[in-house]
N, C-alpha and C positions, 0 to 999 in steps of 0.2 A: 881729097877724101871727105866724105860727109861728116858733119859734127855728130858726136855720140850723144844720144839721149840718156843712156845708162852707162855709168862707169863704175866698175867694181874692182877694188884692189885689196888683196890679202884677206878677204872675207872668211871669218871663222865663226861657226855657230855650234853650240853644244846643247844637247838635251840631257841635263844631269851630267853623268860621267861619259855619256856617249857623244862623240864628235860627229855631227851630221854633215857639216861642211868644213873643209880645211883649206885655207890659203887659196880661195877662189879669186882668179883674175879674169875679167871679161868686160867687153863693151858692146853696146848695140848702136851701130851707126844709124842716122836718119835714113829713111827710105829702104831699110833692110828688112828681110824676113829671116829670122834666126830660129832654127830648130834646136830645141833643148832635148837631147837624147840621153838615155841611161836606163839601165835595168831597174826593176822594182827595188826600192830602197836606196837608190843612188843619191837621192837628195834633190830631185827636180822640183817637187812641190815646195819644199823648204826654201829653196833658192828663190822661187817665184814669190813666196810669202815675204821674203826680205825685200824684194824689189818693190812690192806694192805697199810695204810698210806695216805688215801684220806681225812681223817678228823682228826683234832687235838683234844686231850682230854682237858677238862676244869680242870680236877683234876685227881689224881691217876697216874699210870704208866702203859704203854704198852711196852713190850719188845718182839721183834721178831728176832730170831737168835742172841739175845743179843744186839740188836740195837733198837733205837727209830724209828718206822716206819714213823713218821711224819718228823723228822729231817734228817733221813738217808733213805728216801723213795726210791731213785734210786737204792741204794745198796740192800735194802731189797727186792724190787720187781724183782731183778735179779733171786731170788730164790723162787718166788711165781708164781703159775699158777692160773689164775682167770677165772671163767666162771659164767656169770650171766644169768638170765632168759631173753629170747628173745634178745640175744646180737645184738648190732648195729655195722655195718661196712658201709663204703661208698658204696652205691648201685652200683656205676659204676666201682668199683674196682674188678679186677679179683683175683681169689683164689691164683694163683701162685705169684702174686705181693704181696699179704698180707704175704704169707709164706716167700718170699724173704726179705721183710721189717722186719719181726719179727726176722729172722735169723741174721740180722745186729745189732739188739737191744740186743741180748742175746749171751754172750760169750760161753755158754754151749749148743748152738743149735745143735741138732742131726738130720741131714738131713735124715739119714737112718730111724730113728724113725718116722719122719714126713711122709716119703714115705709109711711106713708100715701102719700108721694110716689112711692116705688118701685112701689107697687100702682097708683096712678093712671097712671103712665107705662109700666106693664107692663115694668118693668126687672128682668131676671133677675139676682138677686144672685150666682148661681153662674157666670155667664159671664165669660170673660176679655175684657179691653178690645178685643183684636184681633177678637173675634167680634161686636162692636157696630158698627152702622152709624154714619155721621156724626151722624144725628139722635139716635140713642140715646146717643152720647157727649155731645151737648149736654144731653140730659135728665139724664144722670149728673152733669154739671157743675152743673146747676141744683139737683139734690138736695143735692149737697155744699155749694153756696153758701147754700141756704136752711135747712138742718137745724140750724144753730146760731143761728137767730133774729137775723140781722144787723140793725143799725140802718140800714145803707146797703147797697143792692144795686146793683152796678156791672155793666152789661151792655154788652159791646163787640161790636157786630154779631152778636147771638145768632141772628138769623134767616138769616144769610148762607148760601146754598147749600142751604137746607132746603125740603122740599116744603110745600105749603100746609097739609096735615093736621097735620104736626108743629109748624109755626109756630103754628097755632091752639091746640094743646095747651099749648105753652110760654107763649103770650100769655095764655091763660086763667089759668095759675098765677101769672104775674107780676101780673095784675090782682088776684088774691086777696091778694097780699102788700102791697097799698097800705093802710097804717095811719097813724094820726095821728103816731106817734113814729118812723116809718121814711121814708126818702127813697129814691127810685130814680132813677138816671141811666142813660140808655140811648143809646148811639151806634148809629145805624142809617141805611142808605140806603133802607129800606123805609118810605116816607112814609105809605102806607096804614095800616100797623100803628101808626106813631107817632101818627097822628090819633086812633086808637082809645083810646090809653092816656095820652098826655102832656097835662099842663095848662100846662107851661112849656117854653120852648125857648131854647137858646143856640146861636147860629149862629157858627161859626168860618170865617173866610176869610183864607187866607194867614197863618195863625198868630195872627190877631187876632180879637177878638170884634166882629162886625159888628151883632149884635142879641142882646139878652137880656131877655126879658119873658114875658108870658103868650102862649100859642099863638095865641089869637084876635087879639092885638095885632100879630103878624107879618103876618097877612092884612090887617089894617086899615091897615097902613103901606104896603101894596102897591096900586098903582093901575094899572089896565089900560084902554086905549082902543083902539077899532077904528075904522079909517077907510078910505076909498076913495082909491086913488092914481091919478095921471094920468101923462102922459108926461114931466112935469118932475120927477118924484120922484127924489131922490138921497139915499140913506140916509146917505151920508158927511157931508152937511150938517146932519144932525140932532144936536143937542146935548142931553144930559140923560137920555134913556131908558136904563134898565139893560138892557132887552131890546128888540130890533127883530126881529119875525118876519113875513116876507112870506107871505101866504096868497092866491096868485093875484093878483087885482086889488085885494086888500085888504092892509092892514098892521096888525099888532097891536103896540102900543107899551106898555111897562111901565115904571113909575117906582117906585123904592123910596124912601119918604120923602115930604116935602112937595113940592108942585109949584105953580107960579104959573100964573095964567090965560094970561099971555103965552106961556108955554112951549108951550101947545097950538096956537099959530098956526104951523103947519109948512108950508113951501112944498111943493106937490105932493101934499098930503093934504087931502081934502075929507070932509065929513060925519063928523068925528071925534067919537065919542060914548063915554061910559064903559061898561065891561062891569060887570054887577051883582055878580058873585061871583068871588073869586080863590081857587083851591084851594091847598093847602099846597105842591105841587110848584112852581107858578108863583111863589109867595111866596119859597120857598127859592132858586130860580134868581135871582130879583131881588136877594136879599140877598147873593148870592155871585158877583156879576159879570154875571149874565144871559147872554144869547146874542144874537148879531148875525147876522140873516139866515142 
């Protein structure tokens, strides 16, 4: 198994009296692409902020490259590339000034790589930030994040609000960055894109890890059944399913985790049979509380 670049054990973080993260355990192996999934408010951005050293933990331990990212933040961030949704830069700053500034901040800056990325992204070095579209600002953030050859690439909703063409360009470059000695962690609601690049997944639900393993294992732990309902059907009497979705005279029931045969004997439901395939969206919903009719 590859060595882990990030190890988190028992991480707890509070905002005042509110617990944002509770007893988080996770690791990011070298050469992996980990998807960080969760509904709004689940704690994804807070967890990423802890990893890059912007927030201190109230309890537990966070180790990045064997260092504490809060205490050794400057050293840790030398080897992290970070892209957030709708990145902000000084509107009056020109692209080439930002590139030059970042070059002075990172000892491993690769000017040749920066040139190649700017050309691939058709990023005009002479333009001011205020002249760039949102998509071009995201491309600029990715150039800045990648051009110092980071060991860890952190992407926080990088596709949010972007059209499909720009998403594809960014996704293609992210895929190129997958190497044996580099890890990528990406928080995104775009599950179609996640399925294309991720091999591991961490699911956050209400500040806790509800699942952490291979992406295929998430689907494997999700079980769906379709049945025909009669006039005695009452969904409030059903115990166990994560999701209950009524489809006319049929009902789709989803369980996350192991289920017993007795569980499938449901009053008012006939001809209950398993569905052969579960997509990532259904598995994600099941792991985060599901939906009820």
